[in-house]
C-alpha positions as CSV (number, residue, x, y, z in Angstrom):
1,X,-60.7,5.0,9.9
2,X,-60.8,4.1,13.8
3,X,-60.7,7.5,15.6
4,X,-57.4,6.4,17.2
5,X,-55.4,5.1,14.5
6,X,-54.8,5.6,10.7
7,X,-55.8,2.8,8.6
8,X,-52.8,1.3,7.1
9,X,-54.9,0.2,3.7
10,X,-56.1,4.0,3.5
11,X,-52.0,5.3,3.7
12,X,-51.1,2.8,1.1
13,X,-54.0,4.3,-1.3
14,X,-53.0,8.0,-0.1
15,X,-49.3,6.8,-1.2
16,X,-50.5,5.6,-4.7
17,X,-52.6,8.5,-5.2
18,X,-49.5,10.7,-4.7
19,X,-47.7,8.6,-7.1
20,X,-50.3,8.5,-9.9
21,X,-51.1,12.3,-9.7
22,X,-47.2,13.3,-9.3
23,X,-48.2,14.8,-6.3
24,X,-45.3,15.8,-3.9
25,X,-47.5,16.2,-0.3
26,X,-50.6,15.1,1.3
27,X,-51.6,16.5,4.4
28,X,-54.6,14.9,6.4
29,X,-56.1,15.8,9.7
30,X,-58.9,13.7,11.6
31,X,-59.6,14.8,15.0
32,X,-56.3,15.0,17.0
33,X,-54.6,12.9,14.4
34,X,-52.7,14.5,11.7
35,X,-50.9,12.8,8.6
36,X,-48.3,14.4,6.5
37,X,-46.8,12.8,3.3
38,X,-44.1,13.8,1.1
39,X,-42.5,12.5,-1.7
40,X,-38.8,13.3,-2.5
41,X,-38.1,15.0,0.8
42,X,-38.0,11.1,2.6
43,X,-40.7,12.6,5.0
44,X,-43.6,11.4,6.8
45,X,-45.0,12.7,9.9
46,X,-47.9,11.9,12.0
47,X,-48.8,14.1,15.0
48,X,-51.7,14.5,17.9
49,X,-53.1,11.7,20.2
50,X,-50.4,8.6,20.4
51,X,-51.1,5.7,18.5
52,X,-52.7,2.9,20.4
53,X,-50.6,-0.1,18.5
54,X,-47.1,-0.2,19.4
55,X,-44.7,1.1,17.0
56,X,-42.7,-2.3,16.7
57,X,-46.4,-3.6,15.7
58,X,-46.4,-1.7,12.2
59,X,-45.0,-3.6,9.2
60,X,-41.5,-2.8,8.2
61,X,-41.3,-0.2,5.1
62,X,-44.7,1.8,6.1
63,X,-43.9,5.3,5.8
64,X,-44.9,6.7,9.0
65,X,-43.0,4.3,11.2
66,X,-39.5,3.5,9.6
67,X,-38.1,6.5,7.5
68,X,-35.7,5.3,4.6
69,X,-31.9,4.8,5.4
70,X,-31.2,7.7,3.1
71,X,-33.0,10.0,5.4
72,X,-30.2,9.6,8.5
73,X,-27.0,9.0,6.2
74,X,-24.3,11.8,7.0
75,X,-23.5,14.2,4.6
76,X,-20.5,13.6,2.4
77,X,-17.5,14.8,3.7
78,X,-16.5,18.7,3.0
79,X,-19.9,19.3,1.6
80,X,-22.6,21.7,3.1
81,X,-26.6,21.9,2.5
82,X,-28.2,25.4,1.7
83,X,-31.7,25.1,3.2
84,X,-34.5,27.2,2.8
85,X,-34.8,29.5,5.5
86,X,-38.5,30.0,5.0
87,X,-41.7,27.9,3.8
88,X,-42.5,29.1,0.2
89,X,-42.1,28.3,-3.2
90,X,-38.8,27.3,-4.7
91,X,-38.0,28.8,-8.2
92,X,-34.7,28.3,-9.9
93,X,-34.6,31.4,-12.2
94,X,-36.2,34.9,-12.1
95,X,-38.8,33.6,-15.0
96,X,-39.2,30.4,-17.0
97,X,-37.5,31.7,-19.9
98,X,-34.3,33.2,-18.0
99,X,-31.3,31.1,-17.1
100,X,-31.1,29.4,-13.6
101,X,-29.2,31.4,-11.0
102,X,-26.9,28.3,-10.4
103,X,-26.4,25.2,-11.9
104,X,-24.4,21.6,-10.9
105,X,-20.8,22.8,-11.2
106,X,-20.9,26.2,-10.5
107,X,-18.9,28.1,-8.3
108,X,-20.8,30.3,-5.4
109,X,-19.6,32.8,-3.0
110,X,-21.9,33.8,-0.1
111,X,-23.4,37.0,-1.2
112,X,-24.3,35.0,-4.8
113,X,-28.0,34.7,-5.1
114,X,-28.8,30.9,-6.0
115,X,-32.8,30.6,-6.1
116,X,-35.9,32.6,-5.2
117,X,-38.4,31.6,-2.6
118,X,-42.0,33.3,-3.3
119,X,-43.7,33.6,0.0
120,X,-47.0,35.6,0.7
121,X,-46.5,37.2,-2.9
122,X,-43.0,38.7,-2.3
123,X,-39.9,36.8,-4.2
124,X,-37.0,36.4,-1.7
125,X,-33.7,35.9,-3.0
126,X,-32.0,33.2,-1.1
127,X,-27.9,33.7,-0.9
128,X,-25.6,30.7,-1.1
129,X,-23.7,32.1,2.3
130,X,-20.8,29.5,1.7
131,X,-18.0,29.3,-1.0
132,X,-17.9,26.2,-2.9
133,X,-19.0,24.4,-6.1
134,X,-22.7,23.5,-6.5
135,X,-22.9,19.4,-6.6
136,X,-26.8,18.9,-6.4
137,X,-29.9,20.6,-6.7
138,X,-32.2,19.0,-4.3
139,X,-35.6,20.9,-4.8
140,X,-37.4,20.8,-7.9
141,X,-38.5,24.0,-9.7
142,X,-41.8,25.3,-8.6
143,X,-42.1,23.0,-5.2
144,X,-43.2,24.1,-2.2
145,X,-40.6,24.0,0.3
146,X,-40.6,24.1,3.9
147,X,-38.2,26.0,6.4
148,X,-34.9,23.7,6.6
149,X,-35.6,21.8,3.2
150,X,-32.2,21.0,1.7
151,X,-32.1,23.2,-1.8
152,X,-28.7,22.6,-2.6
153,X,-25.8,20.5,-1.8
154,X,-22.2,22.5,-2.0
155,X,-18.7,21.0,-2.3
156,X,-17.1,23.6,0.1
157,X,-13.7,24.8,-0.6
């Protein structure tokens, strides 16, 4: 890799490494440049010094240049997203043998606990903060989630 840009070949190798090893996140820092690749969240971020090469020169389909079209789609009508209020580990239940707090088809109220997020060895109960029916679970049990990551899609009433 040169000092001012990431090598396209290396980025493709990292994507393959993520697929092969079922990794959800990779973060690499090199000098003032940083690349973060995430599977499942449709997010790739590059920050730091500006890339010398113009964006239109990067081949189409490269994760850092063109986000997937699903990343910019609007939410279906009459739905809302329950998002992670913190960085941590997402859990659907209190233990592996316990039933999930909610599953697809369950009705929730604003006070209903929908999941746990472990942050700094503290388990935080996350409440729905809306009324409706769970139509999708958008995070995987045990997955590390970032602030604002979509966790559930709810059809609001």
